[in-house]
N, C-alpha and C positions, 0 to 999 in steps of 0.2 A: 578744357583748362590745361595749361602747360605748367610744368615744374621746371624752372629755369635757374641755373646757378649764375650768380653775378660775381665777377672777379676783378672788376675795374670800375672806378668812379666815372669813367668816360662812357660806360655802357648807358644808353638812353634809359634803360629800365631802372638804373640806380636812382635817377632823379625822382622817379615815381615812388621808389621804395623809401627814400629819405623823406619825401613829402608825407608819405603815409605814417612813418615813424613820428614825425614832428606833430602830426595831427592827433595821434593816438596817445603817445606817452608824455609824461611830465618832462620839462626841459632838462632836469638833471639826469635823466635816463638816456638822453640822446647824444651821441657823439657828433661833433660838428662835421659837416659835409666833407671838407678837405681831409679831415683826419681819418677818414675811412680808406684812404688810398693804400696804406700798408696792410691793415687787417684784411682787406679783400684779396690781397695778393698772397696772404699766408695760406699755404695748402691745408693747414689744420683747422682753419675757420671756414665753415661751410654756410654760405648765405644763398638761400633760394627764394624765388618769388613765385607766386601763383599768378599767372597771366591769363586774363579772360578778355577776349575781343581786343587784344593789344594793350590792355590796361592792367597795371599792377593792382590787384585786389586783395592780396595777402602776401605774407612773407614769414620766413622762419630762419633763424640763425642757430647753429649748434656746433659742437665739437666732440670728437672722440679721443679719449686718452688711452692709448693702447697699453701703456705700462700698468695701469690699474684696471683696464677693461671696463671703463665707465664713460658716460657721456654727460654733456651739459647742454641744456636747451637755454640759449641766451634770450630768445624772444619768439613769440608766435603772434602774428597780427592777422586779424580778420577785418577786412576793410568794408565788407558789404554783407548784409544778411541774405539768406535764401539761396546761396550758391553752393553750399556744402564745402566752404573753404576750410573750416576747421578739420573735418575728417580727412580731406584731401591732403592737407599739409602734414597732419600727424601720421598718416599711413605711409606717405612717401618718405618722410623723415626716418621713421623706424626701419623701413626697408633699406634705406641707404646706410643707416648706422649698423644694422646687422650685417650688411655686406662688408663694411669696413672692419667690423670686429672679426668676421670670418677670415678675411684676408690677413689679419694680424694674429690669427690663431686663438682668438678669444670667442666669447659667447655673448657679450654685453650683459654685465652684472646689474646695471642700473643706470639711472639718469638723474642728475641734479637739476633743480630749477628754482629761481627766485619767484615767489608767488605773492602778489599783493594781498595784504590783509585789510579788507575794507572795514573790519570791526575796529581797527586802530585809527584809520583815517578815511573819510569819505569826500575828500576835497576835490578829487580829480574825476572828470566825467569820461575820460578815455575817448575823446573825439565824438561823444554822443552816439557811438556805434554800440547798440545794445549787446551784441555778442561779446564785446570787449568789457562790458560792465564787470568790475572786480568781483561782485557777488556771484555773477553767472560763471565767470572764468574759474573761480575758486571751486565751485561745486562741480563743474565739468572735470577739472583736473583731479578732484577727489575721486570721481567715478573712474577715471583712468588708472587710479592706483597710487597717485602721489600722496606722500605723508609728510607731515611737518616734523623737522628735527627740533628736539626739545631744548632750545636755547634762544636767548634774545639776540636778534640778528641785525647787523648794519652792514652796509658796503660803501666803498669809496665812491664819491660822486664822479660820474663820467664827464663832468665839466673840468676835471683836473684841478679843482680848487681846494682839495684837502678836506672837504666837508663829508660828514658821515650821513648817509641816506638810510632812513628807517622806514617803517611801515610795510615791510615785507617779511616773509618767512623763507628761510632756506629749506627746501623740501627735497625729497628723494623718492624716485620711483624704483622700487627694488624688483628685479626679475628673478630673484632667489628668495627663499623663505627666510626672512630675517626681521627682527623687531628692533634692531639698533645698529648703529655704526660706531666705530671707535673714534674718539675725539681726534687722535693723531691723523687718521685717514681723512677726516673732514678738513682739518687744518692744512694738511698737505695739498688738498685740492684747492682750497681758497688761496693759499700762497701762490700756487701755480697759475690759477685763473686770473688773479689780480696782479701778477708780477709786472706787467707793463704799465700799470696805472699808478702814477705818483702825483702828489704826495699822498701817503696813507694817513687817514685820521687816527688820532690816538685811540678812539673807541674801537676801531677795527683791529688795531694791533693788540690791544688788551683782550679783545674777544678771541682772537686766534690763539694767543698765548694761553688763555684759559682752556680752550678746547684741547690743546696739546697735553694738558694735565688730566683730562678726563678719559677714563677707560672706556666708557660707553655713553652714547647719546641716543636716547630713545626716539623711535619713530612713532609719532602720534597722529591721530586722525586730523584731517583738515576741518 
């Protein structure tokens, strides 16, 4: 299996990646094909695919923020069971992130991720790929060490329609011994992460402003 970075929508592998995203994720979570042109060219956004026998069978997108020495996992996709795609992507991603952190003089303090909460909604089947089942994914990510931040979370729709998307938790995988994060730290991350996405829903703005007033936000079990 190959771990290959995509930086151009003209790359033939990108068509396979976008098709996989569209089959797996809800519509409001998938950026339109043409709108990927600029993000893929951004050196801070790292999109890699797992290629097996010439076919895109998995993918992951992530970012490293050197200023705060943290990362964000945008998504991880497993397109086929029985190939070990999940461990392959997770191990390659972490190795790449630790390399980036080392080059920036950091150590990688932790990683954010938005994780579906199937106990809120069970409407989406995630392409009928069992490893992507939200109950399975949530438990796997809990085993990896991700913990839920203790606040009600929404994010702006990637359709750019100003709608608030719920049904997820904002989670954090700490690489240091900590049981909480400051609200200002979380708010700063969210403002940075969603800076390019407009319009922002009122619920999101109110959530971020409330976080800025909180000294601590607990990390709870998934």
